[in-house]
C-alpha positions as CSV (number, residue, x, y, z in Angstrom):
1,M,12.8,-3.1,-93.7
2,P,9.9,-5.6,-93.7
3,F,8.2,-5.5,-97.0
4,P,5.4,-7.0,-98.0
5,E,6.1,-10.4,-99.8
6,D,4.9,-11.4,-103.3
7,E,3.8,-14.7,-104.0
8,G,8.0,-15.9,-104.3
9,V,9.4,-18.8,-105.8
10,T,7.1,-21.9,-106.4
11,R,8.5,-25.2,-105.5
12,D,10.6,-26.0,-108.7
13,Q,12.3,-22.4,-108.5
14,A,13.4,-22.9,-104.6
15,A,16.9,-22.9,-103.5
16,A,16.4,-23.9,-100.2
17,Y,13.7,-24.4,-97.6
18,L,12.6,-23.5,-94.0
19,L,11.1,-26.4,-92.6
20,D,9.0,-25.7,-89.9
21,L,9.4,-28.9,-87.6
22,G,6.1,-28.0,-85.5
23,S,3.7,-27.7,-87.7
24,N,5.0,-29.8,-90.9
25,R,5.1,-26.7,-93.2
26,A,7.8,-26.0,-95.7
27,Y,8.7,-22.3,-97.0
28,A,10.4,-21.9,-100.3
29,L,13.6,-20.0,-100.0
30,G,14.4,-17.6,-103.3
31,G,16.0,-14.6,-104.2
32,R,13.7,-12.2,-102.1
33,P,14.4,-11.8,-98.4
34,V,12.0,-14.3,-96.3
35,G,10.6,-11.8,-93.3
36,I,9.9,-14.3,-90.4
37,G,8.1,-12.7,-87.5
38,R,4.2,-12.1,-85.7
39,D,2.8,-10.0,-88.6
40,P,0.8,-12.2,-91.3
41,V,2.8,-9.4,-93.7
42,N,5.5,-12.4,-93.1
43,Y,6.2,-15.4,-95.2
44,V,6.9,-17.4,-92.0
45,A,4.5,-15.8,-89.9
46,I,4.5,-17.1,-85.9
47,R,1.9,-16.3,-83.7
48,E,3.3,-16.1,-80.6
49,A,3.3,-13.3,-78.1
50,T,7.4,-12.6,-77.8
51,V,8.1,-12.8,-81.1
52,S,8.3,-9.9,-82.5
53,R,6.3,-8.5,-85.4
54,F,9.5,-8.4,-87.7
55,H,11.8,-10.7,-85.6
56,G,14.1,-11.6,-88.5
57,E,14.6,-12.0,-92.1
58,V,16.5,-15.2,-94.2
59,R,18.2,-13.4,-97.3
60,Y,20.1,-14.9,-100.6
61,D,23.5,-13.8,-101.8
62,P,23.5,-14.8,-105.7
63,T,27.3,-13.8,-105.9
64,A,28.0,-16.6,-102.7
65,G,25.0,-19.1,-103.3
66,S,24.4,-18.7,-99.5
67,F,21.4,-17.9,-97.4
68,T,21.8,-15.8,-94.6
69,F,19.6,-15.2,-91.4
70,H,19.4,-11.7,-89.2
71,S,17.6,-11.7,-86.2
72,M,15.7,-8.3,-85.7
73,G,13.8,-9.3,-82.9
74,A,13.7,-7.9,-79.8
75,H,14.3,-11.5,-77.6
76,G,16.4,-12.5,-79.8
77,S,17.2,-15.5,-82.0
78,T,19.7,-18.8,-82.4
79,V,20.7,-20.6,-85.2
80,N,21.8,-24.2,-83.2
81,G,21.5,-22.7,-80.0
82,T,24.4,-19.4,-80.5
83,R,22.8,-16.3,-80.6
84,V,22.2,-14.5,-84.1
85,S,22.8,-10.5,-84.7
86,E,21.3,-7.8,-86.6
87,S,24.6,-8.5,-88.7
88,G,23.8,-12.0,-89.8
89,L,25.2,-15.5,-89.9
90,V,25.3,-17.7,-93.4
91,L,23.3,-20.5,-93.2
92,S,24.8,-24.4,-93.8
93,E,22.5,-27.3,-94.7
94,G,20.7,-28.8,-91.2
95,D,21.1,-25.6,-89.2
96,I,17.8,-24.9,-86.6
97,L,16.4,-21.6,-86.5
98,G,15.2,-21.0,-83.1
99,I,13.0,-18.1,-83.0
100,Q,11.4,-18.4,-79.3
101,G,9.2,-21.3,-79.4
102,T,9.3,-22.2,-83.1
103,S,12.2,-24.3,-84.5
104,L,12.9,-23.8,-88.6
105,R,15.1,-26.5,-90.2
106,F,17.1,-24.8,-93.3
107,T,17.6,-27.2,-95.7
108,T,18.7,-27.1,-99.5
109,A,16.5,-30.9,-100.3
110,R,13.4,-31.1,-101.6
111,P,11.1,-31.5,-98.7
112,Q,9.6,-34.7,-98.3
113,P,6.5,-35.9,-96.6
114,P,4.6,-35.4,-94.0
115,Y,6.4,-31.6,-95.0
116,Q,4.2,-29.4,-96.7
117,T,5.6,-26.3,-99.4
118,V,3.1,-23.7,-98.2
119,A,2.9,-20.9,-101.3
120,R,2.9,-17.4,-99.3
121,A,-0.5,-16.8,-100.5
122,D,-1.6,-20.2,-98.5
123,Q,0.5,-18.9,-95.6
124,V,-1.7,-19.6,-92.0
125,P,0.6,-18.9,-88.9
126,T,2.8,-21.1,-87.2
127,S,2.7,-22.3,-83.6
128,P,5.2,-24.4,-82.5
129,S,2.5,-26.7,-80.7
130,M,-0.2,-26.9,-83.2
131,P,-1.6,-25.2,-86.5
132,T,-3.6,-21.9,-85.8
133,P,-6.3,-20.5,-87.9
134,P,-5.0,-17.5,-89.6
135,L,-4.8,-13.8,-88.9
136,P,-7.2,-11.4,-89.7
137,L,-5.6,-9.3,-92.4
138,Q,-7.4,-5.8,-91.3
139,R,-5.6,-4.4,-88.7
140,S,-8.0,-3.0,-86.0
141,V,-7.7,1.3,-85.0
142,E,-8.6,2.3,-82.0
143,P,-10.5,5.3,-81.3
144,P,-7.7,8.8,-80.5
145,T,-7.7,9.2,-76.5
146,T,-7.7,12.2,-75.1
147,G,-5.5,10.5,-72.1
148,L,-7.6,10.9,-69.0
149,E,-9.9,7.6,-69.5
150,T,-5.8,5.7,-69.1
151,T,-6.4,3.2,-66.5
152,D,-2.3,2.1,-66.5
153,P,-1.9,2.4,-62.7
154,R,1.6,4.4,-63.0
155,R,-0.2,7.0,-64.8
156,L,-2.7,7.4,-62.0
157,S,-0.6,7.6,-59.9
158,S,1.7,10.3,-61.7
159,R,-1.7,12.4,-62.3
160,K,-2.3,12.0,-58.4
161,R,0.9,13.5,-57.4
162,W,0.5,16.3,-59.7
163,R,-2.7,17.0,-58.3
164,T,-1.5,16.8,-54.7
165,A,1.6,19.0,-55.8
166,W,-1.2,21.3,-56.7
167,L,-3.5,21.6,-54.3
168,M,-0.4,21.5,-52.0
169,A,1.0,24.9,-53.6
170,L,-2.3,26.6,-53.9
171,V,-2.6,25.9,-50.5
172,A,0.9,27.7,-49.5
173,A,0.0,30.5,-51.9
174,A,-3.1,30.8,-49.6
175,I,-1.2,30.6,-46.1
176,V,1.4,32.9,-47.6
177,V,-1.6,36.1,-48.9
178,G,-3.4,35.5,-45.7
179,L,-0.3,36.2,-43.3
180,I,0.7,39.1,-45.5
181,L,-3.0,40.3,-44.9
182,L,-2.6,39.5,-41.3
183,Y,0.4,41.6,-41.5
184,L,-0.6,44.6,-43.1
185,R,-3.9,44.9,-41.0
186,R,-2.0,44.5,-37.7
187,R,0.7,47.2,-39.5
188,H,-2.1,49.4,-40.4
189,S,-3.9,49.4,-37.3
190,A,-1.0,50.1,-35.2
């Protein structure tokens, strides 16, 4: 389950890094799981429509001294071109994590220029093509709806079908009542 990230490890405490190959950012990895996804609460925030809000996570196993990448996104993720499941894949030096259009290289070496280590407090959502401005931390809240103001064509056609069915049922009931009354009138007059 995703969680808000704390300030995390410093450059000196980092055991490994994720290098964003498109934006020259380096993300320090340490003891806490590192969230990757579209939601700005993730340490590695990727602004792409096809990236899930909580797309993946890098976890550190202190007993094995290794990092594991777990993919949780609807559109999947890869490591060196191989699809990764939620059960995870242990990362090795130089592995490339593919998350839609973004590539992240796993390394245990300290990043050299042009890479700059991004503190969690300074994070800016990444993009494969160019740096983007930070996403707002406030979420817009839409007012509750009654369901009548929707413009979804499938729902509108469903409503039209429902109304047509009701109208046809009312017309059929009126015809049946009319026929019964006509039958009773003829029977009574005879």
